[in-house]
C-alpha positions in Angstrom: -146.0 32.3 138.0 -142.9 34.0 139.2 -145.5 35.7 142.4 -146.7 32.1 143.1 -143.2 30.8 143.6 -142.1 33.5 145.5 -145.4 33.3 147.8 -144.8 29.4 148.5 -141.1 29.9 149.3 -141.9 32.7 151.8 -145.0 29.9 153.2 -142.3 27.5 153.6 -139.9 30.1 155.1 -142.6 31.0 157.5 -143.3 27.4 158.5 -139.7 27.4 159.6 -139.9 30.4 162.0 -143.0 29.2 163.6 -140.9 25.9 164.8 -139.7 25.2 167.9 -136.1 25.4 167.9 -135.2 23.7 170.7 -131.8 21.9 170.8 -131.5 18.7 169.7 -135.3 18.8 168.0 -134.3 18.5 164.4 -137.0 17.8 162.1 -137.3 15.4 158.8 -138.8 18.1 156.8 -135.5 20.1 157.8 -133.2 17.4 156.8 -135.3 16.5 153.5 -135.0 20.4 152.1 -132.5 20.2 149.2 -132.3 23.8 148.7 -132.7 27.1 150.4 -136.4 28.7 149.8 -135.6 32.3 149.2 -131.7 31.8 147.9 -131.7 28.6 146.0 -127.9 28.9 145.2 -126.9 28.8 148.8 -124.4 26.2 149.6 -125.7 26.4 153.3 -128.2 28.5 155.4 -128.6 29.1 159.1 -131.9 27.9 160.2 -131.7 29.1 163.5 -129.1 31.3 166.0 -129.9 32.6 169.1 -127.4 34.4 171.1 -127.9 35.8 174.6 -125.5 37.9 176.3 -126.0 38.9 180.3 -124.1 39.6 183.4 -124.0 37.6 186.3 -122.9 39.1 189.8 -120.2 36.5 191.3 -119.1 36.9 194.8 -115.6 38.1 195.0 -115.5 38.8 191.4 -118.3 41.0 190.6 -120.1 41.3 187.4 -119.1 38.2 184.9 -120.1 38.1 181.3 -122.1 35.5 179.9 -122.4 34.6 176.2 -124.8 32.0 175.3 -124.7 30.8 171.6 -127.0 28.3 169.7 -126.8 27.5 166.0 -128.4 25.3 163.5 -127.1 25.1 160.0 -128.2 23.2 156.9 -125.7 22.2 154.5 -126.9 21.4 151.2 -124.1 20.4 149.3 -120.4 20.0 149.4 -119.5 23.5 148.9 -121.2 24.3 152.3 -119.1 21.7 154.1 -116.5 24.6 155.3 -119.3 25.8 157.2 -118.8 22.4 159.2 -115.7 24.0 160.8 -116.1 26.6 163.7 -113.8 28.6 165.7 -114.6 30.3 169.2 -112.3 33.3 170.2 -111.1 32.9 174.1 -109.3 35.5 175.9 -106.7 33.0 177.6 -104.2 35.4 179.9 -104.0 34.9 183.7 -105.3 31.9 185.7 -108.3 33.5 186.9 -109.3 35.9 184.4 -109.2 33.4 181.3 -112.5 33.0 179.6 -114.0 29.7 180.2 -116.0 27.5 177.7 -118.9 25.4 179.3 -122.0 23.7 178.3 -120.5 22.7 174.7 -122.4 20.4 172.8 -122.6 19.7 168.8 -124.2 17.3 166.7 -124.5 16.2 163.3 -127.7 14.9 162.2 -128.5 12.9 158.5 -131.1 11.1 157.2 -130.9 7.5 156.4 -133.2 5.3 155.0 -135.8 7.9 156.3 -134.6 7.7 159.9 -132.9 10.6 161.5 -129.4 9.5 162.6 -127.4 11.9 165.1 -123.8 11.7 165.5 -121.7 13.3 168.4 -118.9 15.8 167.9 -116.0 13.9 170.1 -112.9 15.2 171.7 -111.0 14.4 168.8 -112.6 17.1 166.6 -111.9 19.8 168.9 -108.5 21.7 168.7 -106.7 24.5 170.4 -104.4 26.9 168.8 -102.6 29.9 170.5 -103.1 33.2 168.7 -100.8 35.4 170.8 -100.0 35.3 174.2 -103.4 36.8 175.2 -105.9 34.9 173.1 -106.5 31.3 171.7 -109.0 29.8 169.4 -110.9 26.7 170.1 -111.8 25.1 166.5 -114.0 22.2 166.0 -114.9 20.3 162.6 -118.0 18.4 163.2 -118.5 14.5 162.1 -120.0 12.8 159.4 -121.1 16.1 157.5 -122.6 15.3 154.0 -125.1 16.6 151.5 -128.4 17.7 153.1 -127.1 17.2 156.7 -127.7 19.9 159.7 -125.2 20.4 162.1 -125.9 22.2 165.2 -124.2 23.4 168.1 -124.5 25.3 171.4 -121.9 26.8 174.2 -121.4 29.3 176.5 -118.4 31.6 177.0 -117.9 32.9 180.6 -115.6 35.9 180.9 -114.5 38.7 183.2 -114.1 41.0 180.3 -116.6 43.7 180.3 -115.6 44.0 176.6 -118.7 42.7 174.5 -117.4 41.0 171.1 -119.4 42.6 167.8 -122.7 40.9 167.6 -123.1 39.4 163.8 -126.4 39.7 162.2 -125.3 38.7 158.7 -123.0 36.0 157.3 -121.9 34.5 153.9 -125.3 32.5 154.0 -128.7 33.3 154.4 -130.1 33.2 158.0 -134.0 32.1 158.5 -134.3 33.0 162.1 -132.0 35.0 164.7 -132.7 35.9 168.1 -130.3 37.8 170.0 -130.6 39.7 173.5 -128.1 42.0 175.4 -128.6 42.6 179.0 -126.0 44.8 180.7 -126.5 46.5 184.2 -127.0 49.9 184.6 -123.7 50.5 185.9 -121.8 49.8 182.8 -122.5 52.6 180.0 -122.1 51.1 176.3 -122.6 52.8 173.5 -124.4 50.7 171.1 -123.5 51.2 167.3 -124.5 49.2 164.1 -122.1 49.4 161.4 -122.8 52.2 159.0 -121.1 50.2 155.9 -123.6 47.6 156.0 -126.4 47.3 153.5 -128.9 45.5 155.6 -129.7 47.3 159.3 -131.8 45.4 161.4 -134.1 47.1 164.0 -133.2 46.9 167.2 -135.6 47.0 170.4 -134.5 48.6 173.6 -135.8 48.2 177.2 -135.2 48.3 180.8 -135.6 45.5 183.5 -135.6 45.3 187.1 -132.7 42.8 188.0 -130.9 42.0 191.6 -128.2 39.9 193.2 -127.5 39.1 196.6 -124.0 39.6 198.5 -123.2 37.3 201.6 -121.8 39.2 204.3 -120.0 37.9 207.4 -119.7 39.8 210.6 -117.8 38.8 214.1 -119.3 40.3 217.3 -118.2 39.8 221.1 -120.6 39.8 223.8 -120.4 43.4 225.9 -117.8 42.9 229.0 -115.8 40.0 227.3 -112.6 40.3 226.3 -111.9 40.9 222.7 -110.9 37.9 220.7 -112.5 35.5 223.0 -116.3 34.0 222.5 -116.9 35.9 219.3 -119.9 35.2 217.6 -120.3 34.8 213.8 -123.2 36.0 211.7 -123.9 35.6 208.1 -126.3 38.0 206.2 -127.5 38.2 202.7 -127.9 41.6 201.2 -130.2 41.9 198.1 -129.0 44.6 195.4 -131.6 45.9 193.4 -130.5 47.4 190.0 -131.8 47.9 186.5 -130.6 46.3 183.4 -130.4 47.8 179.8 -131.5 45.3 177.1 -131.0 45.6 173.4 -133.2 42.5 171.6 -134.4 41.8 168.3 -136.0 38.5 166.5 -134.9 38.9 163.0 -136.0 36.5 159.8 -135.0 36.2 156.1 -131.7 37.7 156.5 -130.2 38.0 153.1 -126.7 36.3 153.2 -123.4 38.8 152.2 -122.7 39.1 148.7 -119.4 37.4 148.0 -117.9 39.6 145.7 -114.4 39.3 144.1 -111.9 41.5 145.2 -113.2 42.5 148.5 -110.9 43.9 151.5 -112.5 42.0 154.3 -116.6 41.2 154.0 -116.7 41.8 157.5 -116.3 45.5 157.0 -119.5 45.6 155.4 -121.3 42.9 157.7 -124.2 43.9 159.6 -123.4 43.7 163.2 -123.8 45.8 166.7 -120.7 47.2 168.2 -120.8 47.6 171.9 -118.5 50.0 173.2 -117.6 50.2 177.2 -118.1 54.1 177.6 -117.8 54.0 181.4 -118.4 52.4 184.7 -120.6 54.4 187.1 -121.1 52.8 190.6 -123.3 54.6 193.2 -121.2 56.8 195.5 -118.0 56.0 193.7 -116.3 58.1 191.1 -117.1 57.6 187.4 -114.3 55.5 185.5 -114.6 56.8 182.0 -113.6 54.4 178.9 -114.7 56.4 176.4 -111.2 57.0 173.9 -109.8 58.7 171.2 -107.1 57.2 168.9 -105.0 59.5 170.8 -105.9 57.6 174.0 -105.7 54.3 172.6 -102.4 54.8 171.3 -100.9 56.5 174.3 -102.4 53.7 176.5 -100.7 50.9 174.3 -97.8 52.9 174.1 -97.4 53.1 178.3 -97.7 49.4 178.2 -94.6 47.4 179.6 -94.9 44.9 176.8 -94.7 47.9 174.2 -92.8 51.2 175.4 -90.5 49.5 177.6 -89.3 47.6 174.9 -88.3 50.3 172.9 -86.0 51.4 175.4 -83.9 48.4 175.7 -80.6 48.6 173.9 -78.1 46.7 176.0 -78.7 43.4 174.6 -77.5 44.4 171.3 -75.1 47.3 171.3 -72.2 45.0 170.3 -73.7 43.5 167.6 -75.3 46.6 166.1 -71.9 48.9 166.5 -70.4 46.2 164.2 -73.3 46.1 161.8 -73.2 49.8 161.2 -69.3 50.0 161.0 -68.4 51.8 157.6 -72.2 52.7 157.0 -73.2 56.6 156.7 -76.4 56.9 154.6 -79.7 56.3 156.4 -80.7 54.2 153.6 -77.5 51.9 154.3 -78.4 51.7 157.7 -81.9 50.5 157.5 -81.0 47.9 155.1 -78.3 46.4 157.1 -80.6 46.4 160.4 -83.5 45.2 158.7 -81.6 42.5 156.9 -80.1 41.6 160.2 -83.2 41.6 162.5 -84.5 39.1 159.8 -82.0 36.7 159.9 -81.4 36.9 163.4 -84.9 36.5 165.1 -87.8 34.4 163.2 -91.3 34.3 163.5 -93.1 32.1 166.0 -96.4 32.4 164.1 -98.1 34.7 166.5 -98.9 38.1 165.6 -100.2 41.2 167.9 -98.7 44.5 169.0 -97.6 43.6 172.7 -94.1 41.9 173.3 -94.5 38.1 174.0 -91.1 37.0 175.3 -89.6 40.2 175.6 -87.2 41.9 172.9 -83.8 40.6 175.1 -85.2 37.1 175.4 -86.6 37.0 171.8 -82.9 38.5 170.6 -81.3 35.8 172.6 -83.4 32.5 171.7 -83.7 33.9 168.3 -87.3 33.6 167.9 -90.4 35.9 169.0 -93.8 37.2 167.9 -94.5 39.9 165.4 -94.1 42.7 168.3 -90.8 41.3 169.6 -89.4 41.3 166.0 -90.5 44.6 165.0 -90.4 46.6 168.5 -86.7 45.3 168.6 -86.2 46.8 165.1 -87.6 50.1 166.2 -85.1 49.9 169.2 -82.1 49.1 166.5 -83.0 51.8 164.3 -83.1 54.7 167.0 -79.9 53.5 168.3 -78.3 53.9 165.0 -79.7 57.8 165.1 -82.3 57.3 163.0 -86.0 58.6 163.7 -87.7 55.2 163.9 -91.2 54.6 165.2 -93.6 51.6 165.9 -96.8 51.7 163.6 -99.8 49.9 165.0 -102.1 48.2 161.9 -105.3 46.3 161.8 -104.7 43.6 159.3 -107.3 42.8 156.5 -108.4 39.9 158.4 -109.0 41.9 161.5 -111.1 44.6 159.5 -111.3 48.3 159.8 -112.7 49.4 163.2 -115.9 51.0 163.5 -114.8 52.9 166.9 -111.5 53.5 168.7 -110.6 50.4 170.7 -107.4 48.5 171.4 -108.9 45.5 169.5 -108.8 48.0 166.3 -105.5 46.9 166.2 -103.5 43.5 166.1 -100.1 44.2 164.3 -97.3 46.3 164.8 -94.5 47.2 161.9 -91.7 49.9 162.0 -91.6 53.0 160.1 -88.2 55.0 159.5 -89.3 58.9 158.9 -86.8 60.6 156.2 -86.8 63.9 155.1 -89.0 63.4 152.2 -90.6 59.7 152.6 -91.6 57.3 155.3 -90.0 53.9 155.0 -92.4 50.8 156.2 -90.7 47.6 157.4 -92.1 44.2 158.5 -89.2 42.2 159.9 -91.2 39.4 160.8 -92.1 38.3 157.3 -88.9 36.7 155.8 -90.0 37.6 152.0 -90.9 41.9 152.9 -88.6 44.2 152.0 -88.3 48.1 152.7 -92.2 49.6 151.9 -93.2 46.1 150.2 -95.4 44.8 153.2 -97.4 41.4 152.9 -100.8 42.0 151.4 -102.8 41.5 154.5 -101.2 44.5 156.4 -102.2 46.6 153.4 -105.6 47.7 155.0 -105.8 51.7 154.6 -103.8 53.5 157.3 -101.8 52.5 160.2 -101.3 54.6 163.6 -97.6 55.9 163.9 -96.6 56.3 167.8 -93.7 58.8 168.2 -91.4 59.1 171.4 -93.2 61.9 172.8 -96.6 59.6 172.8 -97.8 62.1 169.9 -99.5 60.1 167.4 -100.8 60.3 163.7 -102.7 58.4 160.9 -100.0 57.1 157.8 -101.2 55.8 154.8 -99.9 52.1 154.3 -101.4 52.1 150.5 -98.4 51.5 148.0 -98.1 54.1 145.4 -95.6 52.3 143.1 -96.9 49.8 140.8 -96.3 46.1 141.2 -95.4 44.7 137.5 -95.9 41.9 135.7 -93.4 41.6 132.4 -94.1 38.7 130.2 -92.3 38.0 127.1 -93.4 35.0 125.0 -92.3 33.9 121.5 -94.6 31.5 119.7 -94.1 29.2 116.5 -97.1 27.7 114.6 -96.3 24.2 113.5 -97.4 22.1 110.6 -99.9 20.2 112.8 -101.0 23.4 114.3 -99.9 23.3 117.6 -98.0 26.1 119.1 -94.8 25.8 121.1 -92.2 28.4 122.2 -90.6 29.9 125.2 -91.7 32.6 128.0 -90.1 34.7 130.3 -92.1 36.2 133.2 -90.6 39.1 135.2 -92.3 40.1 138.5 -91.6 43.0 141.1 -92.8 44.6 144.4 -95.9 43.1 145.9 -96.4 40.8 143.1 -93.0 39.6 143.8 -93.5 39.1 147.4 -96.6 37.0 146.8 -95.0 35.1 144.3 -92.1 34.1 147.1 -94.9 33.6 149.7 -97.0 31.0 147.6 -94.1 29.2 145.7 -91.0 29.4 148.5 -92.3 25.7 149.6 -93.5 24.1 146.3 -91.4 22.0 143.9 -90.9 22.4 140.1 -93.8 20.1 139.0 -96.5 21.9 141.2 -95.4 25.3 140.1 -95.9 24.0 136.5 -99.6 23.1 137.5 -100.3 26.8 138.6 -98.7 28.0 135.4 -100.9 25.4 133.1 -104.0 26.1 134.9 -106.8 28.0 133.1 -104.6 28.1 129.9 -106.1 25.5 128.0 -104.4 22.5 126.5 -101.0 23.6 127.5 -97.7 21.8 128.5 -95.1 23.5 130.2 -91.5 22.4 130.7 -88.0 23.2 131.8 -89.4 25.7 134.1 -86.4 27.7 135.9 -87.1 30.6 138.5 -84.3 32.9 139.4 -83.9 35.3 142.6 -86.2 33.7 144.8 -83.7 34.3 147.7 -82.7 37.8 146.4 -85.3 39.7 147.9 -84.2 43.1 146.2 -84.3 41.6 142.5 -87.3 40.9 140.5 -88.4 37.2 140.5 -87.3 36.1 136.8 -89.5 32.6 135.4 -88.7 31.1 132.2 -90.3 28.1 131.0 -90.9 26.3 127.6 -94.3 25.5 126.4 -96.5 23.5 123.9 -100.1 24.4 123.2 -102.2 22.1 121.4 -106.3 23.2 120.2 -105.0 26.6 120.0 -106.1 27.3 116.7 -109.0 26.7 114.6 -108.8 25.9 111.0 -111.7 26.6 108.3 -111.3 25.8 105.1 -107.9 27.6 104.0 -108.0 29.9 107.2 -106.1 29.9 110.5 -108.2 31.5 113.7 -106.7 32.3 116.8 -106.3 34.6 119.6 -103.7 37.4 119.4 -103.1 37.0 123.2 -102.9 33.3 122.8 -103.3 31.6 126.4 -103.0 34.6 128.2 -106.2 36.2 127.0 -108.9 36.8 129.6 -111.8 34.8 128.5 -114.6 36.3 130.6 -114.9 39.5 133.0 -114.3 39.0 136.7 -116.7 41.4 137.3 -120.2 39.8 136.9 -122.7 41.8 138.9 -124.6 44.6 137.1 -124.1 46.6 140.5 -121.9 46.2 143.4 -122.2 46.9 146.9 -118.4 47.2 148.2 -115.3 48.6 146.8 -113.1 46.9 144.3 -109.7 46.4 146.1 -106.8 45.5 143.9 -104.5 46.3 147.4 -101.9 47.7 145.2 -101.8 49.4 141.8 -100.7 46.8 139.3 -98.9 47.1 135.8 -99.3 43.9 133.5 -97.3 44.0 130.1 -97.2 41.2 127.3 -95.1 41.2 124.4 -96.0 38.7 122.3 -93.8 37.4 119.1 -95.9 34.9 116.7 -94.0 33.7 113.8 -95.9 32.9 110.8 -96.2 29.5 109.5 -94.5 29.0 105.8 -97.3 29.4 103.2 -99.2 31.5 104.9 -99.8 35.1 105.1 -102.0 37.8 107.1 -105.4 38.3 106.1 -106.3 40.3 109.1 -105.2 41.4 112.2 -107.0 43.5 115.1 -106.5 47.0 115.3 -104.4 48.8 117.9 -106.2 50.4 120.6 -106.0 52.7 123.8 -109.0 52.1 126.5 -109.2 54.4 129.5 -111.2 54.4 132.6 -111.6 57.5 134.8 -108.9 59.4 133.0 -105.9 57.2 133.8 -107.1 55.6 136.9 -106.9 52.3 134.6 -105.7 52.3 131.1 -105.3 49.4 128.6 -103.1 49.8 125.2 -103.0 47.5 122.7 -100.5 47.8 119.9 -100.2 45.1 117.0 -98.1 45.0 113.9 -96.7 42.5 111.5 -93.6 42.3 109.2 -92.5 39.7 107.0 -92.9 36.4 108.8 -93.6 38.1 112.5 -96.5 39.3 114.0 -95.9 41.4 117.4 -98.5 42.2 120.1 -97.4 44.4 122.7 -100.3 45.1 125.7 -100.2 47.1 128.9 -102.9 46.9 131.7 -102.1 49.4 134.1 -104.3 49.7 137.2 -103.2 52.9 138.7 -105.9 53.4 141.5 -106.3 50.4 143.5 -109.5 50.8 145.1 -112.6 51.8 142.7 -115.6 53.1 144.8 -119.1 51.4 144.2 -120.4 54.4 142.8 -118.2 53.8 139.7 -118.3 50.4 139.4 -120.4 50.1 136.3 -118.1 52.2 134.3 -115.1 49.9 135.7 -117.1 47.3 134.6 -117.5 48.2 131.3 -113.5 49.3 130.6 -113.4 45.6 131.7 -115.6 44.4 129.0 -113.7 46.7 126.5 -110.3 45.2 127.6 -111.6 41.3 127.1 -113.2 42.3 124.1 -109.9 43.5 122.6 -107.8 40.6 124.3 -109.9 38.1 122.5 -110.1 39.4 119.0 -108.4 37.1 116.6 -105.6 37.1 114.0 -106.8 35.5 111.0 -103.8 33.6 108.2 -104.7 32.8 105.2 -102.8 30.0 102.6 -100.9 31.8 100.2 
């Protein structure tokens, strides 16, 4: 039976592949489809995607890159609505070198009473967002999106850049059919690389095709014996240049969706994709221009840019202010703290990231606003002025992914580092909640590239070694009606405190209460108080009162309830039997619970869980559970320590078993019996 269902699914899929995917020719059968043939749980699917990258010769400009995209997406349910919003990245520097978005058309198709109804994307559904000085995003949201609809769009990006963006073969949703072709002139030598971390590796075809372009030439001549400059004749000639095009192509079907597993750094790191690295330019009778880079080449090139290295040498604009700040300070730690906090208060982030200065450090200082590079390059300059060994560190954010090859686009952020005798202090003054060596989670992406003043550079580790702690103290009283009420105090340190400040800084107490109540059963939280929100060097302190209904089960003369009350994890977050990607907690975590439960009058303890210690891979992760009771008080103390923040897939099953044992222990019950 299962084989029959699979054969039918494959036949249905094959029917889709045989159809003509001409733009605008959406079929009724496609709209009537209620689930994907091969991945029934998919919220959406790419029915067809086409990408054609080529280079056309344009007089006065040379070869211009043309990237043509067409995509048709089926949306099965509301969880797939997010796929109706798309983003196009465009280079936006200079009047003559900006990318151009042309031939843009987009439609939504719905089935209404058996008829296909199309809705055209209008201008009010298209938005532009400046990412930094060099790049912008064009974002569009399709109209009239509903269950079962199909969205389809096509566009062309014309660019004078020779760099080719990564070509994705895989998405979070299944792809029925994908056609792609990259055609590059023989003069441009690209190195084509498939992502080695991807589980799905497509077969690529490589061919060579004869191509040509024409050049219009103008010449002026004077007849013999006539004075030069008079009676000149103008002639127009067209020359044809033949050359070869290197072609990489493929026609793919049944591409599986990327697995969206919990605690993944960035799925694009494991996505099937083609990376085209420009190695060199070799025109006839001209010297070769090499682009083959090492990371040393990349960092040196960035450092020598006037919007990077030169910004570090400017100090005239802050000398008097920094001299006043440093007055009386002697230790490196005092100087770091004073300058770091001064920059954070003096210059605010405009929300733009990048490693090149936008306004320039002096202008950003004067106006009190700048991009990430303006702020952190300024910070490095001030730290150097104070006599400290400070340097910029290039970073690829988690959202930017881990680069496969040495390239400038492998970085998109810059922070500051101070090298002391026995440690390196990492600083990001563009984030108002960050502290020394407590970087925003998006920057914790394996390693960064530190660049010294002599142009030398090295990789440094960005992964924190110190655990971020959550400590919860809870008192619980069981009432006659079997409700439970009490008080709780919570303490958060390091990255957990930073995450809390980022998430809850702008929300009111009511929303904060809802976040505490979420997933904890029939609980009501009141009288919440949060301390040290703005004192960044101190832990976050949260206190509240609570009342819990239905937390106790009464059977005959016995009471049954979880020893962890509403803090017990009810299910293992790691559900798959196998895993393709590393488990990434981003930083070491230590969670401690101290729970004191007062036994109600007329009851005594019949049974309590046993104390236990559970370890994974020696002490990479450890859980301890200690329980005791004396008189009318039961005390439970648990510690969950994730000491190694990254767990490789080969160790996943053992780690999953560790969590199974932890959850089993947390959900064990206390039994009280009437006296």
